[in-house]
C-alpha positions as CSV (number, residue, x, y, z in Angstrom):
1,M,131.0,16.5,108.1
2,K,128.6,14.1,106.4
3,V,128.2,14.3,102.6
4,Y,125.1,12.7,101.1
5,R,125.1,11.5,97.5
6,G,122.2,10.4,95.4
7,T,122.7,8.4,92.2
8,R,120.4,6.8,89.8
9,T,121.0,3.2,88.5
10,E,119.1,1.2,85.9
11,Q,117.1,-0.4,88.7
12,D,116.6,2.2,91.4
13,C,117.9,5.3,93.2
14,V,120.7,5.0,95.7
15,V,121.7,7.4,98.5
16,V,124.9,7.0,100.4
17,I,126.5,8.9,103.3
18,E,130.2,9.6,103.2
19,E,131.8,10.4,106.6
20,D,135.4,10.2,107.8
21,G,136.4,8.2,104.7
22,A,133.6,5.6,105.1
23,R,130.5,5.1,103.0
24,R,127.2,3.6,104.1
25,P,123.7,3.6,102.7
26,L,121.2,6.1,104.1
27,D,118.6,4.5,106.2
28,M,115.2,5.4,104.6
29,R,113.6,5.4,108.1
30,L,110.6,3.3,107.1
31,D,110.2,2.8,110.9
32,L,109.1,6.4,111.2
33,R,106.8,6.6,108.2
34,Q,106.3,4.5,105.1
35,H,105.7,6.9,102.2
36,S,107.7,4.8,99.7
37,P,108.7,1.3,100.6
38,T,110.2,0.9,97.1
39,G,112.9,3.5,97.9
40,P,114.0,7.1,97.6
41,E,113.3,9.5,94.7
42,W,114.0,13.1,94.1
43,G,113.3,15.9,91.5
44,Y,109.5,16.1,92.0
45,A,107.0,16.3,94.9
46,G,105.8,12.7,95.5
47,S,106.0,9.8,97.9
48,G,109.6,8.8,97.1
49,P,110.9,12.4,97.7
50,A,108.9,12.5,100.9
51,Q,110.7,9.3,102.1
52,L,114.1,10.7,101.2
53,A,113.3,14.1,102.9
54,L,112.4,12.2,106.1
55,A,115.5,10.1,105.9
56,L,117.8,13.1,105.3
57,A,116.2,15.1,108.0
58,A,116.4,12.3,110.6
59,D,120.0,11.5,109.8
60,A,121.3,15.1,109.6
61,L,119.4,16.2,112.8
62,D,119.8,13.0,114.7
63,D,116.4,13.9,116.1
64,D,113.4,11.8,114.9
65,D,110.7,14.1,116.4
66,R,112.2,17.2,114.9
67,A,112.7,15.5,111.5
68,Q,109.1,14.5,111.4
69,G,108.1,18.1,112.0
70,V,110.0,19.4,109.0
71,Y,110.4,16.8,106.3
72,H,107.3,17.7,104.3
73,R,108.6,21.2,103.9
74,L,112.1,19.9,103.2
75,K,110.7,17.8,100.4
76,F,109.4,21.0,98.7
77,K,112.3,23.3,99.6
78,L,115.2,20.9,98.7
79,V,114.5,17.3,97.7
80,G,111.9,18.2,95.0
81,G,114.4,20.4,93.2
82,L,117.4,18.0,93.1
83,P,118.6,17.1,89.7
84,R,117.3,13.7,88.5
85,E,120.7,12.5,87.3
86,G,122.2,12.8,90.7
87,W,123.2,15.2,93.5
88,T,125.5,15.9,96.4
89,L,124.4,17.6,99.7
90,T,126.3,18.4,102.8
91,E,125.0,17.9,106.3
92,D,125.4,21.7,106.8
93,R,123.2,22.4,103.7
94,I,120.4,20.2,104.9
95,R,120.6,21.7,108.4
96,A,120.5,25.2,106.9
97,V,117.4,24.5,105.0
98,I,115.7,22.9,108.0
99,D,116.7,25.9,110.2
100,A,115.1,28.2,107.6
101,I,111.9,26.1,107.6
102,E,111.7,26.2,111.4
103,R,112.3,30.0,111.4
104,E,109.5,30.4,108.8
105,R,107.2,28.2,110.9
106,G,107.9,30.4,114.0
107,R,106.9,33.5,112.1
108,S,103.7,32.0,110.9
109,R,102.3,31.1,114.3
């Protein structure tokens, strides 16, 4: 299972994925949409958190179209509330929030 970790440095915010003992940076998916070319952010509802929500959704789902349909709500439901000093999320937690968003959307149609 993937584990996502966000940390804040003096220069910027860094998000890495840990999986099977390996670590790699999270692709911010600027190819899908450029909300924040300066990098990810969290703890509020702005452009940096939108970029992070898109990147987390795309990576956890491995489905760019589905990710683009849910990331704005993911920003409000999860990313905007992450602690500024740093955080850890599992792939399962991200998927659970996305599943809840999609269920809510189904009820609102």
